[in-house]
C-alpha positions as CSV (number, residue, x, y, z in Angstrom):
1,X,0.0,0.0,0.0
2,X,1.4,3.4,-1.0
3,X,1.9,6.2,1.5
4,X,-0.9,8.3,-0.1
5,X,-3.3,5.4,0.2
6,X,-2.3,4.8,3.8
7,X,-3.0,8.5,4.6
8,X,-6.4,8.4,2.9
9,X,-7.4,5.2,4.9
10,X,-6.2,6.7,8.2
11,X,-8.1,10.0,7.6
12,X,-11.3,8.1,6.6
13,X,-11.0,5.9,9.7
14,X,-10.5,8.9,11.9
15,X,-13.6,10.7,10.5
16,X,-15.6,7.5,10.9
17,X,-14.7,7.3,14.6
18,X,-15.3,11.0,15.1
19,X,-18.8,11.0,13.5
20,X,-19.8,7.8,15.4
21,X,-18.8,9.3,18.7
22,X,-20.7,12.5,17.8
23,X,-23.8,10.5,16.8
24,X,-23.7,8.6,20.1
25,X,-23.3,11.8,22.2
26,X,-26.3,13.5,20.4
27,X,-28.6,10.5,20.5
28,X,-30.9,12.2,23.1
29,X,-32.4,14.5,20.4
30,X,-34.0,11.4,18.8
31,X,-36.4,10.9,21.7
32,X,-39.8,9.8,20.5
33,X,-41.7,12.3,22.6
34,X,-39.3,15.1,23.5
35,X,-42.1,17.2,25.1
36,X,-42.4,14.5,27.8
37,X,-39.3,16.1,29.3
38,X,-40.5,19.6,29.1
39,X,-41.5,19.8,32.8
40,X,-38.1,18.4,34.0
41,X,-35.2,20.5,35.2
42,X,-31.9,20.6,33.3
43,X,-31.2,20.5,29.6
44,X,-34.6,19.2,28.5
45,X,-36.4,22.1,30.1
46,X,-34.6,24.5,27.8
47,X,-36.0,22.7,24.8
48,X,-39.7,23.1,25.6
49,X,-40.8,26.4,27.3
50,X,-41.9,26.0,30.9
51,X,-45.7,26.2,31.3
52,X,-47.9,26.6,34.4
53,X,-50.4,24.0,33.3
54,X,-49.1,20.6,32.2
55,X,-50.5,20.0,28.7
56,X,-48.4,16.8,28.0
57,X,-51.4,14.4,28.1
58,X,-52.9,16.3,25.1
59,X,-49.6,16.5,23.2
60,X,-49.1,12.8,23.7
61,X,-52.5,11.9,22.4
62,X,-52.1,14.1,19.4
63,X,-48.7,12.7,18.5
64,X,-49.9,9.1,18.8
65,X,-53.1,9.8,16.8
66,X,-50.9,10.7,13.8
67,X,-49.5,7.1,13.8
68,X,-52.9,5.5,13.9
69,X,-53.6,3.5,10.7
70,X,-56.4,1.0,11.2
71,X,-60.0,1.8,12.2
72,X,-59.4,0.2,15.6
73,X,-56.3,2.5,16.2
74,X,-58.2,5.6,15.1
75,X,-61.0,4.8,17.5
76,X,-58.4,4.5,20.3
77,X,-56.8,7.8,19.1
78,X,-60.1,9.7,19.2
79,X,-60.9,8.4,22.7
80,X,-57.4,9.3,23.9
81,X,-57.8,12.8,22.5
82,X,-61.2,13.2,24.2
83,X,-60.0,12.1,27.6
84,X,-56.7,14.1,27.3
85,X,-58.6,17.2,26.3
86,X,-60.9,16.9,29.3
87,X,-58.0,16.3,31.6
88,X,-56.1,19.4,30.4
89,X,-59.3,21.5,30.7
90,X,-59.7,20.3,34.3
91,X,-56.0,21.2,34.9
92,X,-56.6,24.7,33.7
93,X,-59.7,25.0,35.9
94,X,-57.8,23.7,38.9
95,X,-54.9,26.1,38.3
96,X,-57.2,29.1,38.0
97,X,-59.1,28.2,41.2
98,X,-55.8,27.7,43.1
99,X,-54.6,31.0,41.8
100,X,-57.8,32.8,43.0
101,X,-57.3,31.2,46.5
102,X,-53.7,32.4,46.7
103,X,-54.5,36.1,46.1
104,X,-53.5,38.2,49.0
105,X,-54.3,41.9,49.9
106,X,-52.0,44.3,48.1
107,X,-49.8,46.8,49.9
108,X,-47.0,49.2,49.0
109,X,-45.6,48.9,45.4
110,X,-48.1,46.1,44.6
111,X,-51.0,48.4,45.4
112,X,-49.5,51.2,43.2
113,X,-49.1,48.7,40.3
114,X,-52.7,47.6,40.8
115,X,-53.9,51.2,40.7
116,X,-51.8,51.8,37.6
117,X,-53.3,48.7,35.9
118,X,-56.8,50.0,36.8
119,X,-56.1,53.4,35.3
120,X,-54.6,51.8,32.1
121,X,-57.7,49.6,31.8
122,X,-59.9,52.6,31.9
123,X,-57.7,54.4,29.4
124,X,-57.9,51.5,27.0
125,X,-61.7,51.5,27.4
126,X,-61.8,55.2,26.6
127,X,-59.6,54.7,23.6
128,X,-61.9,52.0,22.3
129,X,-65.0,54.2,22.8
130,X,-63.3,57.1,20.9
131,X,-62.4,54.8,18.0
132,X,-66.0,53.6,17.8
133,X,-67.2,57.2,17.8
134,X,-64.8,58.2,15.0
135,X,-65.7,55.1,13.0
136,X,-69.4,55.9,13.2
137,X,-68.8,59.5,12.3
138,X,-66.8,58.5,9.2
139,X,-69.7,56.4,8.1
140,X,-69.6,53.8,5.3
141,X,-68.4,56.3,2.7
142,X,-65.0,58.0,2.4
143,X,-64.3,60.2,5.4
144,X,-62.6,63.6,5.1
145,X,-59.0,64.1,5.8
146,X,-59.2,65.4,9.4
147,X,-61.6,62.6,10.6
148,X,-59.3,59.9,9.0
149,X,-56.3,61.4,10.7
150,X,-58.1,61.4,14.1
151,X,-59.1,57.8,13.6
152,X,-55.5,56.7,12.7
153,X,-54.1,58.5,15.8
154,X,-56.7,56.9,18.0
155,X,-55.8,53.5,16.8
156,X,-52.2,54.2,17.3
157,X,-52.8,55.4,20.8
158,X,-54.9,52.4,21.6
159,X,-52.0,50.1,20.6
160,X,-49.6,52.0,22.8
161,X,-51.9,51.9,25.8
162,X,-52.6,48.2,25.3
163,X,-48.8,47.5,25.3
164,X,-48.3,49.5,28.4
165,X,-51.3,47.7,30.1
166,X,-49.7,44.3,29.3
167,X,-46.4,45.4,30.7
168,X,-48.0,46.7,33.8
169,X,-50.0,43.5,34.3
170,X,-46.8,41.4,33.9
171,X,-45.0,43.6,36.4
172,X,-47.9,43.2,38.8
173,X,-47.9,39.4,38.4
174,X,-44.1,39.2,39.1
175,X,-44.5,41.5,42.1
176,X,-47.4,39.7,43.7
177,X,-46.8,36.2,42.4
178,X,-50.3,36.1,40.8
179,X,-50.4,33.5,38.0
180,X,-53.9,34.3,36.8
181,X,-52.7,36.5,33.9
182,X,-50.2,33.9,32.7
183,X,-53.0,31.3,33.0
184,X,-55.3,33.4,30.9
185,X,-52.7,33.7,28.3
186,X,-52.0,30.0,28.2
187,X,-55.7,29.2,28.1
188,X,-56.2,31.6,25.2
189,X,-53.3,30.0,23.3
190,X,-54.8,26.6,23.9
191,X,-58.2,27.6,22.7
192,X,-56.7,29.0,19.5
193,X,-54.7,25.8,19.0
194,X,-57.7,23.6,19.6
195,X,-59.8,25.6,17.1
196,X,-57.1,25.2,14.5
197,X,-56.7,21.5,15.3
198,X,-60.4,20.8,15.1
199,X,-60.5,22.6,11.7
200,X,-57.8,20.4,10.3
201,X,-59.0,17.1,11.9
202,X,-59.8,14.4,9.4
203,X,-63.0,12.3,9.5
204,X,-61.4,9.3,7.9
205,X,-62.2,6.2,9.8
206,X,-59.7,4.0,8.0
207,X,-60.0,0.3,7.5
208,X,-59.9,-2.6,9.9
209,X,-56.5,-4.0,10.9
210,X,-56.6,-7.1,8.6
211,X,-57.7,-5.0,5.5
212,X,-55.3,-2.2,6.3
213,X,-52.4,-4.7,6.6
214,X,-53.3,-6.2,3.3
215,X,-52.0,-3.2,1.4
216,X,-48.4,-4.2,2.4
217,X,-48.2,-6.6,-0.6
218,X,-44.4,-6.4,-0.9
219,X,-41.9,-7.7,1.6
220,X,-40.1,-4.3,1.7
221,X,-43.4,-2.6,2.7
222,X,-44.0,-5.3,5.3
223,X,-40.6,-4.8,6.9
224,X,-41.2,-1.0,7.0
225,X,-44.6,-1.5,8.6
226,X,-43.2,-3.9,11.1
227,X,-40.5,-1.5,12.1
228,X,-43.0,1.4,12.3
229,X,-45.3,-0.7,14.5
230,X,-42.4,-1.6,16.8
231,X,-41.7,2.2,17.2
232,X,-45.4,2.8,17.8
233,X,-45.4,0.2,20.6
234,X,-42.5,1.9,22.2
235,X,-44.3,5.2,22.0
236,X,-47.5,3.7,23.5
237,X,-45.4,2.2,26.3
238,X,-43.8,5.6,26.9
239,X,-47.2,7.3,27.0
240,X,-48.5,4.7,29.4
241,X,-45.6,5.3,31.8
242,X,-46.3,9.1,31.6
243,X,-50.0,8.4,32.5
244,X,-48.9,6.2,35.5
245,X,-46.5,9.0,36.7
246,X,-49.3,11.5,36.5
247,X,-51.6,9.1,38.4
248,X,-49.1,8.9,41.2
249,X,-48.6,12.7,41.3
250,X,-52.4,13.3,41.3
251,X,-52.9,10.7,43.9
252,X,-50.4,12.6,46.2
253,X,-52.1,15.9,45.4
254,X,-55.5,14.4,46.2
255,X,-54.3,13.1,49.5
256,X,-52.7,16.4,50.4
257,X,-55.7,18.5,49.4
258,X,-58.1,16.2,51.2
259,X,-56.0,16.6,54.4
260,X,-55.9,20.4,54.0
261,X,-59.6,20.5,53.4
262,X,-60.3,18.4,56.5
263,X,-58.0,20.5,58.6
264,X,-59.6,23.7,57.3
265,X,-63.1,22.4,58.0
266,X,-62.1,21.5,61.6
267,X,-60.6,25.0,62.1
268,X,-63.6,26.7,60.5
269,X,-66.1,24.7,62.7
270,X,-64.2,25.5,65.9
271,X,-65.5,28.1,68.5
272,X,-65.4,31.7,67.4
273,X,-62.0,33.1,68.2
274,X,-61.6,36.6,69.6
275,X,-62.0,39.3,67.1
276,X,-63.5,37.0,64.4
277,X,-66.1,38.9,62.4
278,X,-69.1,37.5,60.5
279,X,-67.5,38.5,57.1
280,X,-64.4,36.5,58.0
281,X,-66.6,33.4,58.6
282,X,-68.2,33.9,55.2
283,X,-64.8,34.1,53.6
284,X,-63.7,30.9,55.3
285,X,-66.8,29.1,54.1
286,X,-66.2,30.3,50.5
287,X,-62.6,29.2,50.6
288,X,-63.7,25.8,52.0
289,X,-66.1,25.4,49.1
290,X,-63.4,26.3,46.6
291,X,-61.1,23.7,48.1
292,X,-63.8,21.1,47.8
293,X,-64.3,22.0,44.1
294,X,-60.5,21.8,43.6
295,X,-60.5,18.4,45.3
296,X,-63.3,17.3,43.0
297,X,-61.4,18.5,39.9
298,X,-58.3,16.6,41.1
299,X,-60.4,13.5,41.5
300,X,-61.8,14.0,38.0
301,X,-58.3,14.4,36.6
302,X,-57.1,11.3,38.4
303,X,-59.9,9.3,36.8
304,X,-59.0,10.7,33.4
305,X,-55.4,9.7,33.8
306,X,-56.4,6.2,34.9
307,X,-58.6,6.0,31.8
308,X,-55.7,7.1,29.6
309,X,-53.4,4.5,31.1
310,X,-55.9,1.8,30.5
311,X,-56.5,3.1,27.0
312,X,-52.9,3.2,26.0
313,X,-52.5,-0.4,27.3
314,X,-55.4,-1.6,25.1
315,X,-54.0,0.4,22.2
316,X,-50.6,-1.2,22.7
317,X,-52.3,-4.7,22.5
318,X,-54.0,-3.7,19.3
319,X,-50.6,-2.6,17.8
320,X,-49.1,-5.9,18.9
321,X,-51.9,-7.7,17.1
322,X,-51.3,-5.7,13.9
323,X,-47.6,-6.5,14.3
324,X,-48.4,-10.2,14.4
325,X,-50.5,-9.7,11.2
326,X,-47.6,-8.0,9.4
327,X,-45.2,-10.7,10.7
328,X,-47.6,-13.3,9.2
329,X,-47.4,-11.5,5.9
330,X,-43.6,-11.4,6.1
331,X,-43.5,-15.1,6.6
332,X,-45.8,-15.6,3.6
333,X,-43.4,-13.5,1.5
334,X,-40.4,-15.5,2.7
335,X,-42.3,-18.7,1.8
336,X,-42.9,-17.3,-1.7
337,X,-39.2,-16.5,-2.0
338,X,-38.2,-20.0,-0.8
339,X,-40.7,-21.5,-3.2
340,X,-39.4,-19.5,-6.1
341,X,-35.8,-20.5,-5.3
342,X,-36.8,-24.2,-5.1
343,X,-38.8,-24.0,-8.3
344,X,-35.8,-22.3,-10.0
345,X,-33.5,-25.1,-8.9
346,X,-35.9,-27.8,-9.9
347,X,-36.7,-26.1,-13.3
348,X,-33.0,-25.9,-14.1
349,X,-32.5,-29.5,-13.1
350,X,-35.4,-30.7,-15.2
351,X,-34.4,-28.7,-18.2
352,X,-30.9,-30.2,-17.9
353,X,-32.4,-33.7,-17.9
354,X,-34.5,-32.9,-21.0
355,X,-31.5,-31.4,-22.7
356,X,-29.5,-34.6,-22.1
357,X,-32.2,-36.7,-23.7
358,X,-32.9,-34.4,-26.6
359,X,-29.6,-33.1,-27.8
360,X,-26.7,-35.3,-29.0
361,X,-24.3,-32.7,-30.2
362,X,-21.8,-31.8,-27.5
363,X,-21.3,-28.2,-28.8
364,X,-25.0,-27.5,-28.9
365,X,-25.5,-29.2,-25.5
366,X,-23.0,-27.0,-23.7
367,X,-24.3,-23.9,-25.3
368,X,-28.0,-24.7,-24.5
369,X,-26.9,-25.7,-20.9
370,X,-25.4,-22.3,-20.4
371,X,-28.4,-20.5,-21.9
372,X,-30.9,-22.5,-19.7
373,X,-28.9,-21.9,-16.5
374,X,-28.6,-18.2,-17.1
375,X,-32.3,-17.9,-18.2
376,X,-33.7,-19.8,-15.2
377,X,-31.6,-17.9,-12.7
378,X,-32.5,-14.5,-14.2
379,X,-36.2,-15.4,-14.1
380,X,-36.0,-16.6,-10.6
381,X,-34.2,-13.5,-9.4
382,X,-36.7,-11.2,-11.1
383,X,-39.6,-13.0,-9.4
384,X,-37.9,-12.7,-6.0
385,X,-37.4,-9.0,-6.6
386,X,-41.1,-8.6,-7.5
387,X,-42.0,-10.3,-4.2
388,X,-39.6,-8.1,-2.2
389,X,-40.2,-4.7,-3.9
390,X,-43.3,-5.2,-6.0
391,X,-44.0,-3.8,-9.4
392,X,-42.5,-0.3,-9.9
393,X,-45.0,2.6,-10.1
394,X,-43.7,3.8,-13.4
395,X,-42.9,0.4,-14.9
396,X,-43.1,1.4,-18.6
397,X,-40.8,4.4,-18.2
398,X,-38.4,2.5,-16.0
399,X,-38.3,-0.4,-18.5
400,X,-37.8,2.0,-21.4
401,X,-34.9,3.9,-19.8
402,X,-33.3,0.7,-18.5
403,X,-33.6,-1.0,-22.0
404,X,-32.1,2.1,-23.7
405,X,-29.2,2.3,-21.3
406,X,-28.5,-1.4,-21.4
407,X,-28.7,-1.3,-25.2
408,X,-26.1,1.5,-25.4
409,X,-23.8,0.0,-22.9
410,X,-24.0,-3.7,-24.0
411,X,-24.7,-3.2,-27.6
412,X,-21.7,-5.3,-28.7
413,X,-22.6,-8.1,-26.4
414,X,-26.3,-8.0,-27.5
415,X,-25.2,-8.2,-31.1
416,X,-22.8,-11.0,-30.2
417,X,-25.6,-12.9,-28.5
418,X,-28.0,-12.4,-31.4
419,X,-25.2,-13.4,-33.8
420,X,-24.8,-16.7,-32.0
421,X,-28.3,-17.7,-33.1
422,X,-27.3,-16.8,-36.7
423,X,-24.2,-18.9,-36.4
424,X,-26.2,-21.8,-35.0
425,X,-28.5,-21.8,-38.1
426,X,-28.2,-24.2,-41.0
427,X,-26.0,-21.8,-43.0
428,X,-23.8,-20.9,-40.0
429,X,-20.6,-22.4,-38.8
430,X,-19.6,-25.2,-36.5
431,X,-16.4,-26.5,-34.9
432,X,-14.0,-27.9,-37.6
433,X,-15.2,-25.6,-40.4
434,X,-12.7,-23.8,-42.6
435,X,-13.9,-20.1,-42.5
436,X,-12.7,-16.6,-43.2
437,X,-13.8,-13.8,-40.8
438,X,-12.8,-10.2,-41.3
439,X,-10.0,-11.3,-43.6
440,X,-8.6,-13.9,-41.1
441,X,-8.9,-17.5,-42.2
442,X,-8.6,-20.6,-40.2
443,X,-10.3,-23.6,-38.6
444,X,-13.1,-23.1,-36.1
445,X,-12.1,-24.5,-32.7
446,X,-15.0,-23.1,-30.5
447,X,-18.3,-21.3,-30.9
448,X,-19.6,-19.7,-27.7
449,X,-22.5,-17.5,-26.8
450,X,-20.5,-14.3,-27.4
451,X,-17.3,-15.3,-29.1
452,X,-15.9,-17.6,-31.9
453,X,-12.3,-18.8,-31.8
454,X,-10.3,-19.7,-34.9
455,X,-7.0,-21.6,-35.3
456,X,-5.4,-19.2,-37.9
457,X,-3.9,-20.6,-41.1
458,X,-1.8,-19.0,-43.8
459,X,-3.0,-17.8,-47.2
460,X,-5.5,-20.2,-48.9
461,X,-3.1,-20.7,-51.8
462,X,-0.4,-21.9,-49.3
463,X,-0.2,-25.4,-47.9
464,X,-2.9,-24.7,-45.3
465,X,-0.7,-25.2,-42.2
466,X,-1.8,-23.3,-39.1
467,X,0.2,-20.4,-37.8
468,X,-0.3,-21.5,-34.2
469,X,-2.4,-18.4,-33.2
470,X,-5.9,-18.6,-31.7
471,X,-8.0,-15.6,-33.0
472,X,-11.1,-14.6,-31.1
473,X,-14.1,-12.7,-32.7
474,X,-17.3,-11.3,-31.1
475,X,-20.2,-13.0,-32.7
476,X,-21.6,-9.7,-33.9
477,X,-19.7,-10.2,-37.2
478,X,-22.5,-12.6,-38.2
479,X,-24.9,-9.6,-38.2
480,X,-23.0,-6.5,-39.2
481,X,-19.8,-8.0,-40.7
482,X,-19.1,-10.8,-43.2
483,X,-17.7,-14.3,-43.0
484,X,-17.1,-17.1,-45.5
485,X,-17.5,-20.8,-44.7
486,X,-15.6,-23.0,-47.1
487,X,-16.7,-26.3,-45.4
488,X,-20.5,-26.2,-46.0
489,X,-22.2,-27.3,-49.2
490,X,-22.4,-24.8,-52.0
491,X,-19.2,-23.1,-50.9
492,X,-16.4,-23.0,-53.6
493,X,-13.0,-21.4,-53.7
494,X,-10.3,-20.7,-56.2
495,X,-7.0,-22.5,-55.6
496,X,-3.8,-22.4,-57.7
497,X,-0.6,-24.3,-58.2
498,X,2.7,-23.0,-59.6
499,X,5.4,-25.0,-61.5
500,X,8.5,-24.0,-63.3
501,X,9.4,-25.4,-66.8
502,X,12.5,-24.9,-68.9
503,X,12.3,-22.6,-71.9
504,X,12.3,-24.1,-75.4
505,X,10.1,-25.0,-78.3
506,X,8.3,-27.8,-76.3
507,X,7.2,-25.3,-73.6
508,X,3.9,-24.4,-75.3
509,X,2.8,-27.9,-76.1
510,X,3.5,-28.8,-72.4
511,X,1.5,-25.8,-71.2
512,X,-1.4,-27.0,-73.4
513,X,-1.2,-30.4,-72.0
514,X,-1.3,-29.0,-68.4
515,X,-4.4,-27.0,-69.3
516,X,-6.2,-30.0,-70.6
517,X,-5.2,-32.1,-67.6
518,X,-6.4,-29.4,-65.2
519,X,-9.6,-29.0,-67.1
520,X,-10.3,-32.7,-67.1
521,X,-9.4,-33.1,-63.4
522,X,-11.6,-30.2,-62.2
523,X,-14.4,-30.7,-64.8
524,X,-16.9,-32.1,-62.4
525,X,-16.2,-29.5,-59.7
526,X,-16.4,-26.7,-62.2
527,X,-19.7,-27.9,-63.6
528,X,-21.2,-28.2,-60.2
529,X,-19.9,-24.7,-59.2
530,X,-21.4,-23.1,-62.3
531,X,-24.7,-24.8,-61.7
532,X,-24.8,-23.5,-58.1
533,X,-23.7,-20.0,-59.1
534,X,-26.4,-20.0,-61.8
535,X,-29.0,-21.1,-59.3
536,X,-28.0,-18.5,-56.8
537,X,-28.0,-15.7,-59.4
538,X,-31.2,-17.0,-61.0
539,X,-29.7,-16.8,-64.5
540,X,-30.7,-18.9,-67.4
541,X,-28.0,-20.4,-69.8
542,X,-24.4,-19.9,-69.0
543,X,-23.5,-17.5,-66.2
544,X,-21.4,-14.5,-66.9
545,X,-18.5,-16.0,-65.0
546,X,-16.9,-19.4,-65.7
547,X,-15.3,-22.0,-63.5
548,X,-13.0,-23.2,-66.3
549,X,-9.3,-23.4,-65.1
550,X,-6.9,-20.8,-66.3
551,X,-3.1,-20.8,-66.9
552,X,-0.9,-17.8,-66.5
553,X,2.8,-17.7,-67.7
554,X,5.3,-15.6,-65.9
555,X,9.0,-15.3,-66.9
556,X,11.5,-16.6,-64.5
557,X,15.3,-16.6,-64.3
558,X,15.8,-20.1,-65.7
559,X,12.6,-20.7,-67.6
560,X,8.8,-20.1,-67.2
561,X,6.6,-20.2,-64.1
562,X,3.2,-21.7,-64.9
563,X,0.3,-20.7,-62.5
564,X,-2.8,-22.9,-62.8
565,X,-5.9,-21.5,-61.2
566,X,-8.9,-23.8,-60.7
567,X,-12.2,-24.1,-58.7
568,X,-12.4,-26.7,-55.9
569,X,-14.1,-27.3,-52.6
570,X,-12.4,-26.0,-49.5
571,X,-12.6,-29.4,-47.8
572,X,-10.8,-31.3,-50.6
573,X,-8.5,-28.5,-51.9
574,X,-5.3,-30.2,-50.6
575,X,-6.3,-33.5,-52.3
576,X,-7.2,-31.7,-55.5
577,X,-3.8,-29.9,-55.4
578,X,-1.9,-33.1,-54.9
579,X,-3.6,-34.8,-57.8
580,X,-2.9,-31.8,-60.1
581,X,0.7,-31.7,-59.0
582,X,1.0,-35.5,-59.7
583,X,-0.5,-35.0,-63.1
584,X,1.8,-32.1,-64.0
585,X,4.9,-34.0,-62.8
586,X,3.8,-37.0,-65.0
587,X,3.3,-34.7,-68.0
588,X,6.7,-33.1,-67.5
589,X,8.4,-36.6,-67.1
590,X,6.7,-37.8,-70.4
591,X,7.8,-34.6,-72.2
592,X,11.4,-35.1,-71.0
593,X,11.4,-38.7,-72.2
594,X,10.1,-37.6,-75.6
595,X,12.7,-34.9,-75.8
596,X,15.4,-37.5,-75.0
597,X,14.2,-40.1,-77.6
598,X,13.7,-37.7,-80.4
599,X,17.5,-37.0,-81.1
600,X,18.2,-40.7,-80.9
601,X,15.7,-41.4,-83.7
602,X,17.2,-38.7,-85.7
């Protein structure tokens, strides 16, 4: 490994460790219900603003309702929202009543702030009356310039006075500890939120669990649904724990308030202490009635939380049932995949058996075996992918783009594969044939799905010995190229032999004898070649070209070179050449004997 590669690997590993540690340290932000920690101290309390009234029951119910899918779950969600809404309303009522009981007489700066608030409230009321008067004076038509200016000034003054009133009320609340203003603000915000939520709420009841789960027809969808339901189960368990914690807290509050109410009732029913007025007794009775109402509200809230805890438990059982339904569908999909795999193996085995019985040619058998193996495996893989992922939504577009891309990338291999079928046809080639492909001649040693291999030979007019080189061609030449097969029927080739004869008067008679001998030796082949050429060209009578042998003379240093060209079949060209050479040698020997005997007779 080079130094640069070592540095890259080290840096990548360091970044991986760094990011993994950072992800582990920030895992708290992935809490399912982060608002559950909003009332706690510490880091979580800075995420969610601190509120006087605990609205987590409603927030939990709304969050869980968004995950409800089946009709049964939506029924649980609506019931949870109803109970949680009632519980939060009762919490507001309890907080307001407790705030009213905790109000004390104002003194000092608190009294001054209260007077200032009263003055500002009266000022705001006067501003509103002035705006109403100016608006009525302007009428429905277009007002004059002075009236419009007065109206704009009055509205601006009203805004300033309202802002000052709000600031003074907040100062008074901080000074006296009175939470009623803050409670009113939270209650107004909740009412606005509830109005918006009710406007957006859907009336869709959904489908039952079995019908709703049936839409997960693919294994990938079933796995996603299973994981979602597992997360939903965790959320419901978390919500149930929250409800149980609220039950414990409300139980303690109920016991405490009950003890306070009992103690207050005993003190109020005691003998009249010195200096106790009649109005004081009335105040005590009113406070005792308020405490009893608060105790009743706490009891109501405790019952609501108990209902929520039981509801979340039943909801969780429903989700577990739906999880089992999805698990059943997943097992069905796995069974389909196993069945497809088994059928693919069996189909391949049966096709191999049928191939062994049907085909006797070893070359075709090997080729078909490869095609059948690849075909069955591809079909099996496609069926498995359909079970896992289903049919794509834009199947025609995807198939078109995929086909176009594969055609461009694998066009040579596609042509080679298609060319294999051409080569396997009747007029194709097989192992042992003498062929010429793209100017390279030789004997075919192998024909595969994509490539053809030749044992290269020299020029056809040479002795036909191989050069020792194996040449490979993509089978696409059968479609967009050209090839010649000299071993199949109807295939002819021109061959030639060359001999040297001494110069003299007897050269021309010898040449004529060689011509006659070549014509006689190749007469049958020439006639057959002409008949086939005529049949191929659909010509009547003699064709324009002839298969008659031809002789060319070429001067040489010690005599003449005679080149005899003739037509023969590629498969027997060596035998034909040997016969012609033997005949020429015999003619030359006879001519030499005649030349030797002629002077003796003279």
